C-alpha positions in Angstrom: -0.8 10.3 -9.4 -4.1 8.7 -9.7 -7.4 10.1 -8.1 -7.7 7.2 -5.6 -7.8 8.0 -2.0 -4.5 8.1 -0.2 -6.0 8.2 3.4 -3.7 6.0 5.4 -5.6 6.3 8.7 -8.0 3.5 9.9 -7.6 0.4 7.8 -5.4 2.2 5.3 -5.2 2.0 1.7 -5.7 -1.4 -0.3 -3.4 -1.8 -3.2 -4.5 -4.4 -5.6 -2.0 -7.1 -6.9 -1.6 -10.8 -7.8 -0.2 -13.7 -5.9 0.1 -17.3 -6.7 -3.5 -17.9 -5.7 -4.8 -15.3 -8.1 -6.0 -11.7 -7.4 -5.1 -10.2 -4.1 -4.1 -7.0 -2.4 -1.7 -5.6 0.2 -2.7 -2.8 2.7 -0.7 0.3 3.6 -1.5 2.1 6.6 0.0 4.4 9.3 0.4 3.6 13.0 1.6 6.5 14.8 5.0 7.3 13.4 5.2 4.1 11.3 4.1 2.8 8.1 2.6 -0.7 8.1 2.4 -2.7 4.9 0.4 -6.1 5.2 1.2 -8.4 2.4 -1.0 -11.0 1.0 1.3 -13.8 1.3 4.0 -15.1 3.8 6.3 -16.1 0.9 6.5 -12.7 -0.7 5.7 -14.1 -4.2 3.5 -11.3 -5.2 3.6 -10.3 -8.9 3.1 -6.7 -9.8 2.2 -5.1 -13.2 3.8 -1.8 -14.0 0.6 -0.1 -13.3 0.3 -1.8 -10.0 3.8 -0.9 -9.0 3.1 2.7 -9.8 0.0 2.6 -7.7 2.1 1.2 -4.7 4.7 3.7 -5.3 2.1 6.7 -5.2 0.7 5.3 -1.9 4.1 5.1 -0.4 4.9 8.5 -1.6 1.8 9.7 0.3 2.8 7.9 3.5 6.2 9.3 3.4 4.9 13.1 2.8 2.8 12.6 5.7 5.6 11.5 7.8 5.9 14.8 9.7 2.1 14.9 10.3 1.8 11.9 12.4 -1.0 12.0 15.0 
């Protein structure tokens, strides 16, 4: 896992990616008992490199591990 912050409180974690308009990002955050993922496009045409997909996996893993610790 990379050393980037996995703090899902507040605005959450920004995960870089690329959509049809160029470099972009999605955001993963916790809202009570739920995990919110804000995607950069409404058409879900986001392209991921292998490293970007690994970063998303790491962020989602952190959110799932924190699942029993919801505020």
